N, C-alpha and C positions, 0 to 999 in steps of 0.2 A: 431647435427653436422653433415656434410654430408658425403657422405660414398665417398673415394678414388675408384678410378676406375683403376679395373685392364683388360685392351683391348688386347686379344689374336686371331690374324688369324695363322689356323690351316689347312694347306695343306697336303692331303696324295695323293699318285697316287699309285695303284698297276697295273689297267688296261691300260698300255698304248699300242700303236696300234704299228701294224709292221712298220718298222724294229725296233722297239725298243722292246726288251724281255720284258715281264709282270714279278711282283714280286708278292709276295703272302703277306708278313709281314708288310706292310707300312700304311696300314686303321687300322690295329690293333694294329700298336704304336702310331698311332694318334690319337684313341678314347683311348688310355691308357692315353695319356699325357691328354686330352679333362676331361677325369674323374677325372684326379689328380688336375688339376686344380679344379675343381667344389667343390669335395670331402674337398681338405685341404685348400680350400679360407679361407683367416682372414677374421672374424668377420666386422671387420674396411675397406673392401673392396670390392667393387660392381662387379662381375664375367661377361665381355662383350666378348660374341665368336663371331665368321664368322667363319666358317668352311668349304671348298671345299676341294671335292674330283674325282678323277678317271675322265672322261671326261670331267667332271663342270672345270676340274683347267689349265684350257688353259692361254698362257700368257698373254691378256688381263684380262681375268678374275682374276688373281693373283695380276696384274698391277693395277685395282680396287678394287681390296681386301684392298689395303694399307688405300684407303678412309675409313675404317675403325677406323683409327689411327687419325683422325682429330680433332677429339672432346678432345683429349687426354691435357690434362694442368699439371702444375706445379703438382708435386709429385705424379702423375699417373704412372701406370706402362705397358709399352707393351711390346709385344714378338711376335715373329713372330717364328711359327715352319713349316717345311718341311723337310717329309718323302718319299723318291722318288728316281729315278737319279740322280745323277749326271754326270759331263761330262768335258772334254777341247774342247775348240776351238779355231782353227788361232788367233795367236794376228795380227790387221792390220797395218800398218805402221807408220798410225794417231794419236797412242797412244804415251805417254808421255813415259811411261816403258812398253818397250817390253821384252820379257823374252820368248817369239818365244808360247808360250798358254795361252788364258785364263781360268778361271771355268765358269762355268753354272751352273745352275738345269734347268732339262729335261722336261719343264712342258709338259702337253697331247698333244699339238702341236706342239709347237716349242719351241727353247733355251731362259732362261733366263738370260743373262749373267752377272756377277758379279759388271761389268762397272755398268749396270743398277738397281739392285738389291741395289750397293750404293746409287746411285739418288734415290730409294723407302725411304731407311733408312734416307736419308740427310735431305728427307723434312717432314719425320715423325716426326722427332726430331729438325727440324730451328726454331733458337726462344724459342725454351720450354723446360724446367727443366724437361726433364720425365726419365725414367729409359727404356733403351730400348733393348731388349735380339734377339739376332738371335738364334734360336737352330735348325742346319742344319745336319740332318742323311742321309744322299749321300756321295758319294765321287766323286774324279775326278783325280782318277788315272788312268785310263785306258779304254779301251771300252770294254763290254761286255766278262768281264772273269767271270770265275767261282776257287771255290777252290777245291771244291771237290764236291759230288752229294748231299750230306747234310747241303751245305752251300752256300750261294749265295750272290755275290757282290752288291751294288748298285751305279753300274756304267755303264756307257751306250755310245755307239759311239753316236754323234750328232742326233738329229734330221733336224731341222731345225735351222739356227741362222742369226745375223744381220752380214752384209758383209760390208756395208758402215756405216758411222757415222752418215748419215740421217738416217739411220733403228733404230739405236738405242733408246729407249725410255730414256729420257732425252735431247736428242738435241734439239729438238723441245721445251722444255721446260727452254733452254738456263740453263743446270744445269752443264753441262762441262767447266770445266775451260782451256782456250785456251793460248798457252804462247808463247814467241817472235818468235819462230819456226815454230809456224803452229800447236801446237802438242798438243793434248786433254788430260786433266787427270780428274777422279772423283769426284765427292765431298766425305768429309767423317763425318758422324755425329754421333755423338758420342753415341755408343752402345757397348756393350759384344756379341762377336760371340761366340759360344761354337758347336765346328764341330766333329761328330763322329770320326775325325781320318785325322791322318795327311795328306799333301799333293801329301806325296808319297803311301801311302795306299790304302787300300781299306776301306770302312762301310760294313760289313756284316750282313745277316741275316739266321736264325735256325732254328729248333722247339726250343722252350721255353715249358714244360711245354708241352700243349698239343695245342698248338699254334704258326702259325712261327712270330716270332718276330726280330728287329732287337738289335744285340746285347745294338747299344749304348744309344736308348731308353731304352731296359729293364734294363741294370743296371742304368741308369739314376734317373726311378722311385725306383727303391728297395734300392738306397742308398740313395735318399730323403726320400722311407717308413720305412727304419731302424735305422734311426735319432732320437734322443728326443731331439737334439739342432737344432736352425738353424744355416744353413752351409755357407760358404762365396764361391765364385764361384770359389778360389786356391783351397779351402778345396776338395769341389765340385768335381775339373778335377781330382784329384786325386784319389778320393774313387771310381769316375766312370771305372776309369784306371785302378784299379786294381779286379775291377769287372767284367770287360770285360773278363782279365785274364780267369776267370777261366768259359767263353763260349766259344772265337774262340783265335787263335791266330794273330797278325800282325796286330792287331789295339789298338791306342792308340787317344782320344781323345784331339781336342787341342782348347785351350782357349786363343780368343785373346780381346786383350782391343785397341780401337781407340778412336784418341780425348781426352786422358783422363779419358776416363772409368776405375772405380775402381774396381782393381780383389777382393779386400776384401769386396765387400757389400758380404750382406746377399741375397741368391739366391732368382730371383725375388724382394728385396727390403723390403722383410718380406711381401711381400701380401699372401704367402702362411706359413703355418704355418705346427710342423713336426706334425706329424702321432700318433694316440694316442696308448699307450701301452697298456692297457689294456682296456678288452669290455665284456658286458654280453650278454649272447645268449643263446635260446631255446634250450635245448637236449631233441627231440622229444625219444630217445630211454630210458632216465632216467626220464622223463617228470617232468624237474624241469628245473629253471634258475640256468645259472652256469657262473661264471667270469673265464677268461682264464690267473688266477693265485693263486696259490697255496702255499705250506709249503715250494718251493724252492725259492720262491721270498719270502717268510717271511710272508706268512699268518696267523696270531693266531686270536685264541678266548677265550681267557681265562682274564687276570683280567684287561689287556690291551687291549681289541678288535682292530683290523683291522677295521677303514671305511670306506666304499664303496657307494660312490654316481655317482647320472648319472651325464656327465659332462652337456649336454645341458637342460635339466630334471629336474635338484636338486633333483631327488628324491633319498634314502635313499635307499640299499638294505643290508639284515642285515647275516650275515655270519651264516651257518646251517652246514655245513660239509667241513671239507678242507680235501686235495688230495696233489699230489707232485703234479701238474702242475694246477689243475682246482679245482675250489670252488663251492659247491653249496648253491645257496643263497635265499633271496626270499625279495620280494619288502616291503616294510613296513607300506606303503600308501596300506590300502583297495581300496583305489577308484581309484588307479591309476592301468589302464588297458594297460599294457604292447604291445606290436603287436610281436606277437610273431615268425611271418617273417623276422622280424629287428634283428641288434644288436645295443644295444646303447654305446659308448664310455661312460667309467667309472673314477673317477679317484679316486685310489687307495693310502690310506694312512694308511702306516704299524704299527702296534700299538708295544706298551713295549718295552722292549730291543732292537728290530730291529730299533730304529726308532736313529739316530747321529742328536744330540742337535745342532743347531748353533745361533749366536746370531751375536749382530754388537756389533764392537769393540769401548771404550768409544769416543775416537773423529771423528766417521764416521759424515761426514756432513748432516747436520740436512735435507735438501729440496732430497738428493739423496737418503735419505734412508728412507724416506717416499715413495720417487718413487717407492723405492726396494721393501716395505713392501706392497703397492698396488700389483706390478709386482705378488710377491709370491702369492700373492692368485687365480690370474690368469696361474699360472708357472704349473699347475698339476703335480707336484714334488710329487713320494711315500717316498724316501727313508729317507728323515728329518723333522726336527722339526723344525719352528723360539720361536727362546724363547726369554724373553725382561730381561733374567738376565744372565749377563756375565758368572757368578758361575756355571752355571747350564753347560756352553754349552763346546764342546767338539772343537768345530771350531769358527773362529771367524771371520766377514763380515768385509773389514776396505774399507767403503765407501768416495771418496771427489769428487771433482768439475772436475777431468779428469778421474776416473776410480772407479773403483770396484775390490777389490780381497779376495779370499781367504787362510785364515793360519788354522794351526791345533797350537793348545792351545801350549805353549813352544816355536814354531818355527816363525822365524818371514818372511821365505821366502815362498811366495806366491805357492800354490800348483797348481796350473797352469796363464798360462796368464795371468797380468789380461784384462779385456774389460773395451776397452778404450772408451769416450765418450768427449762431447765437453758441458763441465758446469753441463751436468744433464745426466743421462740414457734415449733414448727411451725405447718405450715396447720393440721391436724390441731387444734392449741391453739389457734388464731386463729380456728378457726370454732366451735368450740366458745364461745368468749370471746363474743362478737359473735353466738350464736345467745342465753344466755342474757340477754344485754345486752336483745334483740328481747323476749324472753318478758317480762323486768320491764317494758318497755314496752307490751306488748299487756295487762298487767296493770292497768296506769296506765289504760290506753284502754277498756279494758272498765268499770272502775269509775268512771268520767268521762263515758259516752256517754249520750248524753241525746237527744231529738228535742224541740226548742221548739215547732215546726208540729205537732205531734199533737193531734187535734183528740180523744183519749179524757181525758178529765180525772181528776183526783184522784177525784172523787164515782163515778167508774163502777169505781171500784175498794177494794174493802176486806180491811184488813190488821190480822190480827189474832194479834196476836205475845205469847209466852208464855213463865215463866220460872222452872226449880226450882232450888232449891241444896239441900245436903244432904244427898239420894238418894243411898243404893250403887246398890242399882239400878235407874238413873236411864231406862234406857229401858222400866221397865215404868209410870211415871207418867207418867196418860194428862193430856192438857191440861186438863181438868175441875179436877184435883186442883195446876195448876202458877199461879201468881201473872198476873195480863192485866198488859201492860205499856201503858199511856195514849201514851206520845210515846216512837214506834220511830224520829224520826229524829236523835235523838243517840246519844252509845255507851251501851248497856245493858251496863249490868256485869254479868260471869255470872263468879263467885268461885268458886273452891273451898273450901265451907266442911265442920265435922266431921259426920257421921252421925250416929247414936245411941248406934254405940259409940266415939267418939271420933276415928274414921278422915277421913281430910280427904279429900273427893271431889267428883270435876268435878260445872260444872253442866251444864243440858241445855235445849232451847229445841224451840219449837212452833211453826209457823207457819201460817196459815189463809188463804187468797187466796181471796175473794167475786166475783163477775160481778156489779153492782149496777147495769151499763148496759140498756140494750133491744137489744144487739144480742149476737150468738156475739165469745167471744175466745177466744185463746190466748195462754198465758203458760207459764215457762219462766224457773225459779229458780237463779241459780250461788254457788256458794257460793268468796269470793276470802278463799284462808287468808290470814295475815300473811306468810308466808314464798315470794308467788307463786304460788301452788297454783291453778289454774281448775279446779273439775267441779260438772258440773249436774245428777250420779246421786241429786241426793234430789229433783227435779221437773226431769226433763228435757222433756217438754213437755204440756197439759194443753189440752184443746179443753172451754172453758165458754160452756153456755148462759145466757143471764141468768136470774140466781138461783142458780145454781151454785157451788159453792165444792171448794177441791180444797186437802191439805194439804201441806206437804213429809214425806216420810216416808225412812225408813230401813234397808236391809233386816237382819233377824232371823235368820232361818234360810230355808235353801238346800234341794232333794232333791239327791240324785248327779248330775243333768243340768245343776246349777248354776240352775235355774229358782227365783227368788224364793217361797215359801211362806208367810213372813208378813213383817209389815214393824209399826212403829211410830212413831210420831207425835213419838215424845220424839227429840232429835237430840243429842248429847254434844258437848260443847265442852272440850276439854282442849287443857294445854300437855303434849308430847312429852315421857318421862322423858328423854330426853336432853336436849335442852334445858333443861330445868327443871335438869337437874345442871348445865348449861354455866352459869349462871347467869341463865335467859331465863325471867322470871317474871310477864309482861304481854304481849299481842298483841292487835291488833285485824284481826279479820277482817269481811267485809264477806255481804253476801245483795246481791245484785244480780238484780233483778226484772225481766222483759222482758214487754211485753203488746204484742201485737199482734193488727190485725185479719186475717190471714192467718195460716196456718200457715206454722212456720220451724223452723229446725232450730239448735240451741244448742252441740252437741258439737263442732264445729270449733274451739271457744275452749277446752278441755278440754288443761292441764297441768299435770306434774307439780309439785310443790315444789321450790325451788331450797335447797340445802345452805346453811348458817349458820356464824357461829364454828368453822369444824373443823369440827360436828356433823352426824352421820349422822342422822336422823333413820328409828325405828322403825314408824312407821306413817303411815297418811294424812293428809291435811288434810280433811279432812270431804270473629200480622200484627200489629195495633198491641197496645201493650203495654197492662195497666190500669190505671187511672185513679189518682189517689194515694188517693183513701178505699180502696182495695183492700191498701196498702201501707202502712197507718196504722201507728204505734207507737210507745212510750212504755216508760221506764222506771223504779225504784224502789229507792235503794239506803237499805240497813239497817246500820247497826255496831255491829259487837256485841264488846265489849270483854271478854277474858278474862285473870282473874286467879288464878294460883296465890302463894299468899304461900311468900317464903322461910321455910325453919325457921330456929331459932336456931341452931342444928349448923353449918346450910348458911352461913347469913349469917359465921359467927364462921370456916370454914373458907376 
């Protein structure tokens, strides 16, 4: 079977000629996007790239570059990526729609107006059922602006631009439509446009790590790299926006669908696959092969050992020694000679009781079930095991000719929003379902994560939990003004209450962790939302000497570079308005505290919440290896019950 094609035209410009100000991160961004496409391309797709950089990125070269899409046929994917300056140019009176200014991208020599780009996309998609995406890391909000000395905006005054209609690309090609008044309009080809910012904002670049990068492209690739499920464009826009918030201020991405393009399609139509979670690598210092997963992730080597296999080479790795976040392994086949300079993606299957058993419900559609079972073998899940016996399972899969969803035994309500399809699930829909199931199972794995052999005792750590209710400005409430919770081991009710003006407001909490032991300890707190989201942003990691304390915090203010300048110890607990409107008035979240004698990183556990009841939420859910004492850890679990009473009018409705 012939492979489908992913055609990509990638343009990046740093070295602009005066008077246009040069940039520093556009080539870095374009190369990063190129490398992502090459590395994460689905095996069902062939990636065909055309790259134009710096002085070669003239308007004529960009226009001729669109010939790259000529060979695209039905079900192929096309993407145009631009990283450079954007600008605004005067809108002449021969256009049908006049708002004073037109947008344009600044090529190395002259501008390419939005009307011209519309013609290029229309020609590329004309009479073709192709999936076309334009990714624009530039902006059009002003000229030669600077936010501060560390942040640069990708907007410029125009170099040169067309003045008459005859100068516009597309006029000689008869692509513009002329109305009865003699005014012109540009064609609209079916495509999606993912822009770095709104038309009144600027797209910014700054130092990220050791390179200058654009906040948008950097956040886009990070969002794609840190998910285990295929993302729709609508989901991706939300995730990218939240990641940009952590880098710079006043920049929100914008996703626009034209000519009935579908925002609920998977990013690039499934031509790229989620990044693999685990990999094997050579550790020079320890002279051994290791996998980036350990006891935190549930790796075992007992009577039910975890199984680890190379994704591409199929080679089995044997578990030799397990540590908190890594495992020493050996390749089982002595004839296999792995390259110590490479990392190998691996599939990890958690052994024994850490697995969550799932089975198909008895009335599942035979064809859909068969396709889902084939997809299970390719989905590279970690925390679940598929059984053919319903009696062994705690979870049931319900597959029909329209959708597939997961339920917990004894509860008919879907755990997350069903994956909907037409007659039978496609490979991308199958992958999406299994990855979501695996996310649910990772959530439960982390919830029940424990180390009964730990030498760290309850008396070594003191947890002080506080509650505040009925305060409109909950973020301004200090822990000293809150109620102290004596027993945090049982679900504590954090309910909405009326403030002094009678307005129902959410509750908040504060949590202090104190090291009462005689040794140095490391702590991290993960917030597990009732929608299976996991995040460690309130306390990613802290090093505590004996007697030291640390609080969970949330960011209140950031500067233009995205650096947190003010935090609060009062953390709000709310039920999203969209869920509340759908009748959900109560949920139980958890705080999972991990305490260890060695430094560790919990970022790998972070995952976005899943959609439930067809509701899209609008907010976040808040040499020889060392001896065992150096890898000692324990956990504590704090349940939090959030209650938002339904008003009488809501109940009647």
